[in-house]
DSSP file (Angstrom, degrees, kcal/mol; ACC not computed):
  #  RESIDUE AA STRUCTURE BP1 BP2  ACC     N-H-->O    O-->H-N    N-H-->O    O-->H-N    TCO  KAPPA ALPHA  PHI   PSI    X-CA   Y-CA   Z-CA
    1    1 A M              0   0    0      0, 0.0     2,-0.3     0, 0.0    25,-0.2   0.000 360.0 360.0 360.0 131.0  -77.5  109.6   62.5
    2    2 A A        -     0   0    0     45,-0.0    25,-2.7    44,-0.0     2,-0.6  -0.730 360.0-124.7-107.3 154.1  -76.3  111.7   65.5
    3    3 A R  E     -a   27   0A   0     -2,-0.3    44,-2.9    23,-0.2    45,-1.2  -0.881  32.2-170.5 -96.7 123.5  -73.3  111.4   67.7
    4    4 A I  E     -ab  28  48A   0     23,-3.4    25,-2.2    -2,-0.6     2,-0.4  -0.947  11.6-156.6-121.1 133.8  -74.3  111.1   71.4
    5    5 A E  E     -ab  29  49A   0     43,-2.5    45,-3.1    -2,-0.4     2,-0.5  -0.908   5.9-163.2-106.3 135.1  -72.1  111.3   74.4
    6    6 A I  E     -ab  30  50A   0     23,-2.6    25,-2.6    -2,-0.4     2,-0.5  -0.982   4.6-173.4-117.5 126.1  -73.2  109.7   77.7
    7    7 A I  E     +ab  31  51A   0     43,-2.7    45,-2.8    -2,-0.5     2,-0.3  -0.960  28.9 133.6-118.7 110.2  -71.4  110.7   80.9
    8    8 A D        -     0   0    0     23,-2.2     6,-0.1    -2,-0.5    47,-0.1  -0.951  53.5-140.5-158.6 134.8  -72.6  108.7   83.9
    9    9 A D  S    S+     0   0    0     45,-0.4     2,-1.4    -2,-0.3     3,-0.2   0.677  91.9  83.1 -71.9 -15.6  -70.7  106.9   86.6
   10   10 A D     >  -     0   0    0      1,-0.2     4,-2.4     2,-0.1     3,-0.2  -0.701  62.9-178.9 -84.8  86.6  -73.2  104.0   86.4
   11   11 A V  H  > S+     0   0    0     -2,-1.4     4,-2.8     1,-0.2     5,-0.2   0.861  76.9  54.9 -61.2 -37.7  -71.6  102.3   83.4
   12   12 A E  H  > S+     0   0    0      2,-0.2     4,-1.9     1,-0.2    -1,-0.2   0.917 110.1  46.3 -64.5 -41.4  -74.2   99.5   83.2
   13   13 A L  H  > S+     0   0    0     -3,-0.2     4,-2.4     2,-0.2    -2,-0.2   0.934 113.0  50.1 -62.9 -45.4  -77.0  102.1   82.9
   14   14 A A  H  X S+     0   0    0     -4,-2.4     4,-2.8     1,-0.2    -2,-0.2   0.891 109.8  50.5 -61.3 -39.9  -75.0  104.1   80.3
   15   15 A E  H  X S+     0   0    0     -4,-2.8     4,-2.3     2,-0.2    -1,-0.2   0.875 109.5  51.3 -65.9 -36.5  -74.3  100.9   78.3
   16   16 A N  H  X S+     0   0    0     -4,-1.9     4,-1.9     2,-0.2    -2,-0.2   0.925 111.3  46.8 -64.3 -44.6  -78.1  100.1   78.4
   17   17 A F  H  X S+     0   0    0     -4,-2.4     4,-2.9     1,-0.2     5,-0.2   0.929 110.5  54.8 -60.1 -45.4  -78.9  103.6   77.1
   18   18 A S  H  X S+     0   0    0     -4,-2.8     4,-2.5     1,-0.2    -2,-0.2   0.906 106.4  50.0 -57.7 -45.3  -76.2  103.2   74.5
   19   19 A L  H  X S+     0   0    0     -4,-2.3     4,-1.6     2,-0.2    -1,-0.2   0.913 113.2  45.9 -58.1 -45.1  -77.8  100.0   73.2
   20   20 A V  H  X S+     0   0    0     -4,-1.9     4,-0.9     1,-0.2    -2,-0.2   0.929 114.7  47.0 -65.5 -46.0  -81.2  101.6   72.9
   21   21 A L  H  <>S+     0   0    0     -4,-2.9     5,-2.0     1,-0.2    -2,-0.2   0.830 108.8  54.4 -68.8 -32.3  -79.8  104.7   71.2
   22   22 A K  H ><5S+     0   0    0     -4,-2.5     3,-1.5    -5,-0.2    -1,-0.2   0.854 104.0  55.8 -69.2 -34.7  -77.7  102.7   68.8
   23   23 A K  H 3<5S+     0   0    0     -4,-1.6    -1,-0.2     1,-0.3    -2,-0.2   0.769 102.1  57.6 -64.9 -25.2  -80.9  100.8   67.8
   24   24 A E  T 3<5S-     0   0    0     -4,-0.9    -1,-0.3    -3,-0.2    -2,-0.2   0.462 129.4-101.6 -82.1  -3.2  -82.3  104.3   67.0
   25   25 A G  T < 5S+     0   0    0     -3,-1.5     2,-0.2     1,-0.3    -3,-0.2   0.555  78.0 132.9  97.2  10.4  -79.4  104.7   64.6
   26   26 A H      < -     0   0    0     -5,-2.0     2,-0.5   -25,-0.2    -1,-0.3  -0.589  55.9-125.8 -93.1 152.9  -77.1  106.9   66.7
   27   27 A T  E     -a    3   0A   0    -25,-2.7   -23,-3.4    -2,-0.2     2,-0.4  -0.856  34.8-165.7 -93.3 132.3  -73.4  106.6   67.4
   28   28 A V  E     -a    4   0A   0     -2,-0.5     2,-0.3   -25,-0.2   -23,-0.2  -0.961  16.6-175.4-128.5 136.6  -72.8  106.6   71.1
   29   29 A S  E     -a    5   0A   0    -25,-2.2   -23,-2.6    -2,-0.4     2,-0.4  -0.945  15.0-148.8-124.1 152.7  -69.7  107.0   73.3
   30   30 A I  E     -a    6   0A   0     -2,-0.3     2,-0.3   -25,-0.2   -23,-0.2  -0.952  13.6-177.5-126.6 137.2  -69.6  106.6   77.1
   31   31 A R  E     -a    7   0A   0    -25,-2.6   -23,-2.2    -2,-0.4     3,-0.1  -0.956  14.7-156.9-123.5 149.4  -67.5  108.2   79.8
   32   32 A D  S    S+     0   0    0     -2,-0.3     2,-0.3   -25,-0.2   -25,-0.1   0.329  74.1  40.3-109.4   8.4  -67.8  107.3   83.5
   33   33 A Q        -     0   0    0      2,-0.1    -1,-0.1     1,-0.1   -25,-0.1  -0.991  65.1-136.6-151.0 155.9  -66.4  110.5   85.0
   34   34 A V  S >> S+     0   0    0     -2,-0.3     3,-2.2     2,-0.1     4,-0.5   0.682  73.8 106.6 -84.3 -20.3  -66.6  114.2   84.5
   35   35 A E  T 34 S+     0   0    0      1,-0.3    -2,-0.1     2,-0.1    26,-0.0  -0.442  95.9   6.0 -63.4 125.2  -62.9  114.8   85.0
   36   36 A G  T 3> S+     0   0    0     -2,-0.2     4,-1.7     4,-0.0    -1,-0.3   0.384  98.6 115.3  82.4  -1.8  -61.4  115.5   81.6
   37   37 A A  H <>  +     0   0    0     -3,-2.2     4,-2.7     1,-0.2     5,-0.2   0.902  68.8  55.6 -67.4 -41.5  -64.8  115.6   80.0
   38   38 A L  H  X S+     0   0    0     -4,-0.5     4,-2.2     1,-0.2    -1,-0.2   0.927 108.7  47.7 -59.4 -46.4  -64.7  119.2   79.0
   39   39 A E  H  > S+     0   0    0      1,-0.2     4,-1.8     2,-0.2    -1,-0.2   0.902 112.7  48.9 -58.8 -43.2  -61.4  118.8   77.1
   40   40 A E  H  X S+     0   0    0     -4,-1.7     4,-2.4     1,-0.2    -2,-0.2   0.915 109.9  51.4 -66.4 -41.1  -62.8  115.7   75.3
   41   41 A L  H  < S+     0   0    0     -4,-2.7    -1,-0.2     1,-0.2    -2,-0.2   0.873 108.8  51.8 -64.1 -36.7  -66.0  117.5   74.3
   42   42 A L  H  < S+     0   0    0     -4,-2.2     3,-0.4    -5,-0.2    -1,-0.2   0.882 114.7  42.7 -64.7 -37.6  -63.9  120.4   72.9
   43   43 A Q  H  < S+     0   0    0     -4,-1.8    -2,-0.2     1,-0.2    -1,-0.2   0.817 132.1  20.0 -78.4 -31.2  -61.9  118.0   70.8
   44   44 A N  S  < S-     0   0    0     -4,-2.4    -1,-0.2    -5,-0.1    -2,-0.2  -0.581  79.8-162.5-142.2  70.5  -64.8  115.8   69.7
   45   45 A K        -     0   0    0     -3,-0.4   -42,-0.1    -2,-0.2    -3,-0.1  -0.386  10.0-150.0 -64.3 119.9  -68.1  117.7   70.0
   46   46 A P        -     0   0    0      0, 0.0   -42,-0.2     0, 0.0     3,-0.1  -0.244  22.1-118.2 -77.2 174.1  -71.1  115.3   70.0
   47   47 A D  S    S+     0   0    0    -44,-2.9     2,-0.3     1,-0.3   -43,-0.2   0.678  96.8  10.6 -83.7 -19.9  -74.5  116.3   68.7
   48   48 A L  E     -b    4   0A   0    -45,-1.2   -43,-2.5    30,-0.1     2,-0.5  -0.980  65.6-147.7-159.0 144.8  -76.0  115.7   72.1
   49   49 A L  E     -bc   5  80A   0     30,-2.5    32,-2.9    -2,-0.3     2,-0.6  -0.972   1.6-163.5-120.5 128.2  -74.8  115.1   75.6
   50   50 A I  E     -bc   6  81A   0    -45,-3.1   -43,-2.7    -2,-0.5     2,-0.4  -0.966  24.6-175.4-107.6 119.5  -76.7  112.9   78.2
   51   51 A L  E     -bc   7  82A   0     30,-3.0    32,-3.5    -2,-0.6   -43,-0.2  -0.960  22.5-139.0-130.0 124.7  -75.1  113.8   81.5
   52   52 A D  E     - c   0  83A   0    -45,-2.8    32,-0.2    -2,-0.4     3,-0.1  -0.464  12.9-144.5 -73.5 153.1  -75.7  112.4   85.0
   53   53 A V  S    S+     0   0    0     30,-1.7     9,-3.0     9,-0.2    10,-0.6   0.939  76.6  55.7 -83.1 -53.5  -75.8  115.0   87.9
   54   54 A M        +     0   0    0     29,-0.2   -45,-0.4     7,-0.2     6,-0.1  -0.683  56.8 173.5 -99.0 134.0  -74.2  113.1   90.7
   55   55 A F  B >   -E   58   0B   0      3,-1.8     3,-0.9    -2,-0.4     6,-0.2  -0.944  41.0-116.2-129.2 150.3  -70.7  111.6   90.7
   56   56 A P  T 3  S+     0   0    0      0, 0.0    -1,-0.1     0, 0.0   -23,-0.0   0.878 117.1  46.3 -57.1 -37.1  -68.8  110.0   93.6
   57   57 A E  T 3  S+     0   0    0      1,-0.3   -24,-0.0     2,-0.0    -3,-0.0   0.698 131.4  15.9 -79.6 -16.6  -66.0  112.6   93.5
   58   58 A N  B X   -E   55   0B   0     -3,-0.9     3,-2.3     1,-0.1    -3,-1.8  -0.803  62.0-153.5-157.9 110.3  -68.5  115.5   93.2
   59   59 A P  T 3  S+     0   0    0      0, 0.0     3,-0.1     0, 0.0     4,-0.1   0.705 105.1  36.8 -59.6 -19.1  -72.3  115.2   94.0
   60   60 A A  T 3> S+     0   0    0     -6,-0.1     4,-2.7     1,-0.1     5,-0.2   0.061  81.6 123.2-117.8  23.3  -72.9  118.1   91.6
   61   61 A G  H <> S+     0   0    0     -3,-2.3     4,-2.4     1,-0.2    -7,-0.2   0.862  74.1  48.1 -54.3 -42.8  -70.3  117.1   89.0
   62   62 A G  H  > S+     0   0    0     -9,-3.0     4,-2.5    -4,-0.3    -1,-0.2   0.914 112.6  47.5 -68.4 -41.9  -72.7  116.9   86.1
   63   63 A F  H  > S+     0   0    0    -10,-0.6     4,-2.3     2,-0.2    -2,-0.2   0.927 112.4  50.6 -64.5 -43.1  -74.3  120.2   86.9
   64   64 A D  H  X S+     0   0    0     -4,-2.7     4,-2.2   -11,-0.2    -2,-0.2   0.921 111.0  48.9 -59.6 -44.7  -70.8  121.8   87.2
   65   65 A L  H  X S+     0   0    0     -4,-2.4     4,-2.5     1,-0.2    -2,-0.2   0.922 108.6  53.3 -60.8 -45.4  -69.8  120.3   83.9
   66   66 A A  H  X S+     0   0    0     -4,-2.5     4,-2.1     1,-0.2    -1,-0.2   0.894 108.7  49.9 -57.8 -42.9  -73.0  121.6   82.2
   67   67 A R  H  X S+     0   0    0     -4,-2.3     4,-1.1     1,-0.2    -1,-0.2   0.911 110.0  49.9 -63.8 -41.4  -72.2  125.1   83.5
   68   68 A K  H  < S+     0   0    0     -4,-2.2     4,-0.4     1,-0.2     3,-0.3   0.888 108.2  54.3 -64.8 -37.3  -68.7  125.0   82.2
   69   69 A I  H >< S+     0   0    0     -4,-2.5     3,-1.5     1,-0.2     6,-0.3   0.941 108.1  49.0 -59.2 -47.4  -70.0  123.8   78.8
   70   70 A K  H 3< S+     0   0    0     -4,-2.1    -1,-0.2     1,-0.3    -2,-0.2   0.729 111.2  50.4 -67.4 -20.4  -72.3  126.9   78.6
   71   71 A Q  T 3< S+     0   0    0     -4,-1.1     2,-0.7    -3,-0.3    -1,-0.3   0.460  93.0  87.5 -93.9  -1.9  -69.4  129.1   79.5
   72   72 A T    X>  -     0   0    0     -3,-1.5     3,-1.6    -4,-0.4     4,-1.1  -0.882  69.3-150.5-106.4 110.9  -67.1  127.6   76.8
   73   73 A E  G >4 S+     0   0    0     -2,-0.7     3,-0.7     1,-0.3     4,-0.3   0.843  91.0  54.8 -48.8 -47.3  -67.7  129.4   73.4
   74   74 A E  G 34 S+     0   0    0      1,-0.2    -1,-0.3     2,-0.1     3,-0.1   0.718 125.6  19.9 -68.0 -20.9  -66.8  126.5   71.2
   75   75 A I  G X4 S+     0   0    0     -3,-1.6     3,-2.2    -6,-0.3    -1,-0.2   0.236  84.7 114.2-130.5  13.4  -69.4  124.1   72.8
   76   76 A K  T << S+     0   0    0     -4,-1.1    -3,-0.1    -3,-0.7    -2,-0.1   0.705  79.3  53.9 -64.8 -17.7  -71.9  126.5   74.5
   77   77 A D  T 3  S+     0   0    0     -4,-0.3    -1,-0.3     2,-0.1    -7,-0.1   0.339  76.0 126.6 -95.1   6.6  -74.6  125.4   72.1
   78   78 A L    <   -     0   0    0     -3,-2.2     2,-0.2    -9,-0.1   -30,-0.1  -0.498  65.5-122.6 -65.6 121.3  -74.2  121.7   72.8
   79   79 A P        -     0   0    0      0, 0.0   -30,-2.5     0, 0.0     2,-0.4  -0.493  31.3-163.9 -68.6 133.9  -77.6  120.3   73.8
   80   80 A V  E     -c   49   0A   0     -2,-0.2    27,-1.8   -32,-0.2    28,-1.4  -0.976  16.4-165.7-124.9 127.4  -77.5  118.7   77.2
   81   81 A I  E     -cd  50 108A   0    -32,-2.9   -30,-3.0    -2,-0.4     2,-0.5  -0.971  20.5-148.3-106.4 121.4  -80.0  116.3   78.8
   82   82 A L  E     -cd  51 109A   0     26,-2.3    28,-2.5    -2,-0.6     2,-0.5  -0.781   1.3-147.8 -94.5 129.5  -79.4  116.0   82.5
   83   83 A L  E     +cd  52 110A   0    -32,-3.5   -30,-1.7    -2,-0.5     2,-0.4  -0.848  26.0 178.3 -95.7 131.2  -80.1  112.7   84.3
   84   84 A T  E     - d   0 111A   0     26,-2.3    28,-3.0    -2,-0.5     3,-0.1  -0.992  38.1-177.7-140.8 139.0  -81.2  113.2   87.8
   85   85 A A    >>  +     0   0    0     -2,-0.4     4,-3.1    26,-0.2     3,-0.8   0.205  61.1 111.5-106.9  11.0  -82.3  111.1   90.8
   86   86 A I  H 3> S+     0   0    0      1,-0.3     4,-3.6     2,-0.2    -1,-0.1   0.893  72.0  53.3 -56.5 -45.3  -82.8  114.3   92.8
   87   87 A N  H 34 S+     0   0    0      1,-0.2    -1,-0.3     2,-0.2     6,-0.1   0.821 116.2  40.1 -62.8 -28.8  -86.6  114.0   93.0
   88   88 A Q  H <4 S+     0   0    0     -3,-0.8    -2,-0.2    24,-0.2    -1,-0.2   0.887 127.4  31.8 -82.1 -42.0  -86.3  110.5   94.3
   89   89 A E  H  < S+     0   0    0     -4,-3.1    -3,-0.2     1,-0.3    -2,-0.2   0.850 137.2  19.6 -85.4 -35.8  -83.4  111.0   96.7
   90   90 A F  S  < S-     0   0    0     -4,-3.6    -1,-0.3    -5,-0.4    -2,-0.1  -0.733  82.7-145.1-135.0  80.8  -84.0  114.7   97.7
   91   91 A P        +     0   0    0      0, 0.0    -4,-0.2     0, 0.0    -3,-0.1  -0.284  34.5 157.1 -55.9 122.7  -87.7  115.5   96.9
   92   92 A M        -     0   0    0      2,-0.1     3,-0.1    -2,-0.0    -5,-0.1   0.299  54.7-118.7-128.9   4.0  -87.6  119.2   95.9
   93   93 A D        +     0   0    0      1,-0.2     2,-0.4    -6,-0.1    -6,-0.0   0.929  62.0 152.1  56.4  46.0  -90.8  119.4   93.9
   94   94 A F        +     0   0    0      3,-0.0     2,-0.3     2,-0.0    -1,-0.2  -0.893  15.7 168.2-112.0 137.7  -88.8  120.3   90.8
   95   95 A S    >   -     0   0    0     -2,-0.4     3,-2.1    -3,-0.1     4,-0.1  -0.860  51.9 -90.0-141.5 174.5  -90.0  119.6   87.3
   96   96 A A  G >  S+     0   0    0      1,-0.3     3,-1.6    -2,-0.3    -1,-0.0   0.786 119.4  67.5 -58.0 -29.3  -89.2  120.4   83.6
   97   97 A R  G 3  S+     0   0    0      1,-0.3    -1,-0.3     3,-0.0    -3,-0.0   0.709  94.1  60.2 -65.7 -16.6  -91.6  123.3   83.8
   98   98 A D  G <  S+     0   0    0     -3,-2.1     2,-0.4     2,-0.1    -1,-0.3   0.423  71.8 123.8 -91.1   2.8  -89.1  124.9   86.2
   99   99 A I    <   -     0   0    0     -3,-1.6     2,-0.5    -4,-0.1     3,-0.1  -0.513  39.8-170.5 -72.2 123.8  -86.2  125.0   83.8
  100  100 A D    >>  -     0   0    0     -2,-0.4     4,-3.8     1,-0.1     3,-1.8  -0.967  16.2-150.1-114.7 112.8  -85.0  128.6   83.5
  101  101 A Q  T 34 S+     0   0    0     -2,-0.5    -1,-0.1     1,-0.3    -2,-0.0   0.774  96.1  58.2 -59.0 -26.2  -82.4  128.9   80.7
  102  102 A D  T 34 S+     0   0    0      1,-0.1    -1,-0.3    -3,-0.1    -3,-0.0   0.782 124.0  21.7 -72.4 -23.4  -80.7  131.8   82.5
  103  103 A W  T <4 S+     0   0    0     -3,-1.8    -2,-0.2     1,-0.2    -1,-0.1   0.802 114.3  65.4-109.1 -46.7  -80.0  129.6   85.5
  104  104 A M     <  -     0   0    0     -4,-3.8    -1,-0.2     1,-0.1     2,-0.1  -0.728  65.3-155.4 -88.9 118.3  -80.2  126.0   84.3
  105  105 A P        +     0   0    0      0, 0.0     2,-0.3     0, 0.0   -35,-0.1   0.020  67.5  76.0 -86.1  30.9  -77.4  125.2   81.9
  106  106 A V  S    S-     0   0    0     -2,-0.1   -25,-0.1     1,-0.1     3,-0.1  -0.921  71.7-136.2-134.1 161.9  -79.3  122.3   80.2
  107  107 A Q  S    S-     0   0    0    -27,-1.8     2,-0.3    -2,-0.3   -26,-0.2   0.758  83.0 -17.1 -86.7 -26.1  -82.1  122.0   77.7
  108  108 A D  E     -d   81   0A   0    -28,-1.4   -26,-2.3     2,-0.0     2,-0.3  -0.974  59.3-140.8-164.5 168.9  -84.0  119.2   79.5
  109  109 A F  E     -d   82   0A   0     -2,-0.3     2,-0.4   -28,-0.3   -26,-0.2  -0.992   2.7-149.6-144.7 157.1  -83.7  116.6   82.1
  110  110 A V  E     -d   83   0A   0    -28,-2.5   -26,-2.3    -2,-0.3     2,-0.3  -0.986  21.4-132.6-124.7 130.1  -84.8  113.0   82.7
  111  111 A E  E     -d   84   0A   0     -2,-0.4     4,-0.3   -28,-0.2   -26,-0.2  -0.590  34.1 -90.4 -83.8 144.6  -85.5  111.6   86.2
  112  112 A K  S    S+     0   0    0    -28,-3.0   -24,-0.2    -2,-0.3     2,-0.1  -0.755 110.3  57.4 -88.2 142.7  -84.1  108.3   87.3
  113  113 A P  S    S-     0   0    0      0, 0.0     2,-0.2     0, 0.0    -2,-0.1   0.487 100.0-135.9 -66.1 140.7  -85.3  105.6   87.1
  114  114 A V        -     0   0    0     -2,-0.1     2,-0.9    -4,-0.1    -2,-0.1  -0.501   7.9-142.2 -77.7 131.8  -85.4  106.5   83.4
  115  115 A N    >>  -     0   0    0     -4,-0.3     4,-2.3    -2,-0.2     3,-0.5  -0.860  18.0-152.8 -87.2 108.0  -88.4  105.8   81.3
  116  116 A I  H 3> S+     0   0    0     -2,-0.9     4,-2.8     1,-0.3     5,-0.2   0.889  91.3  51.1 -58.8 -45.5  -86.6  104.6   78.1
  117  117 A P  H 3> S+     0   0    0      0, 0.0     4,-2.3     0, 0.0    -1,-0.3   0.885 110.9  50.6 -59.0 -34.3  -89.4  105.7   75.7
  118  118 A D  H <> S+     0   0    0     -3,-0.5     4,-2.5     2,-0.2    -2,-0.2   0.912 110.6  48.9 -66.9 -43.0  -89.4  109.1   77.3
  119  119 A L  H  X S+     0   0    0     -4,-2.3     4,-2.6     2,-0.2     5,-0.2   0.929 112.5  47.4 -61.8 -45.4  -85.6  109.4   77.0
  120  120 A I  H  X S+     0   0    0     -4,-2.8     4,-2.9     1,-0.2     5,-0.2   0.916 111.2  51.8 -61.4 -43.3  -85.7  108.4   73.3
  121  121 A E  H  X S+     0   0    0     -4,-2.3     4,-2.2    -5,-0.2    -1,-0.2   0.915 112.0  45.3 -59.9 -46.2  -88.5  110.9   72.7
  122  122 A K  H  X S+     0   0    0     -4,-2.5     4,-2.4     2,-0.2     5,-0.2   0.892 113.8  49.8 -66.8 -40.3  -86.5  113.7   74.3
  123  123 A V  H  X S+     0   0    0     -4,-2.6     4,-2.5     2,-0.2     5,-0.2   0.969 113.5  44.7 -58.5 -54.8  -83.3  112.8   72.4
  124  124 A N  H  X S+     0   0    0     -4,-2.9     4,-2.3     1,-0.2    -2,-0.2   0.862 113.4  50.6 -61.6 -37.8  -85.0  112.6   69.1
  125  125 A K  H  X S+     0   0    0     -4,-2.2     4,-2.2    -5,-0.2    -1,-0.2   0.935 111.6  47.4 -65.9 -45.4  -86.9  115.8   69.6
  126  126 A M  H  X>S+     0   0    0     -4,-2.4     5,-1.6     1,-0.2     4,-0.8   0.902 113.5  48.0 -63.5 -40.4  -83.8  117.7   70.6
  127  127 A L  H  <5S+     0   0    0     -4,-2.5     3,-0.4    -5,-0.2    -1,-0.2   0.895 112.1  49.5 -67.0 -38.9  -81.9  116.4   67.6
  128  128 A A  H  <5S+     0   0    0     -4,-2.3    -2,-0.2     1,-0.2    -1,-0.2   0.864 110.0  50.6 -68.2 -34.3  -84.7  117.3   65.3
  129  129 A E  H  <5S-     0   0    0     -4,-2.2    -1,-0.2    -5,-0.2    -2,-0.2   0.639 104.4-133.1 -77.7 -13.4  -85.0  120.8   66.6
  130  130 A G  T  <5       0   0    0     -4,-0.8    -3,-0.2    -3,-0.4    -4,-0.1   0.808 360.0 360.0  68.5  28.0  -81.3  121.2   66.2
  131  131 A K      <       0   0    0     -5,-1.6    -1,-0.1   -53,-0.0    -4,-0.1   0.493 360.0 360.0 -64.3 360.0  -81.0  122.7   69.7
């Protein structure tokens, strides 16, 4: 059983993800803002982080937090799945094939609207690989 943190300002969506992931046997906690998240992650490091990109207070808040995680020695190896609606809201022709570990501070991403079986598959794969 893994401990998974979800950070998304859409609490209803995060709660839906939480229910699905709990059925998979995981322990899940939810935050609705990135402010204070780095400190919390340092105190209580989960096995995996599911992180939204856009927040009302900062349209790139999730991406900024992911970069801070990768720059913080104690949690730089924390696997992060980034949730993004960018391809729907701002078509950029960007896909998982374009992830460059030197630039992109996450291991994978899932586009919104989220395909739940795809999310579960990515979560379980990342946990199994021990990324």
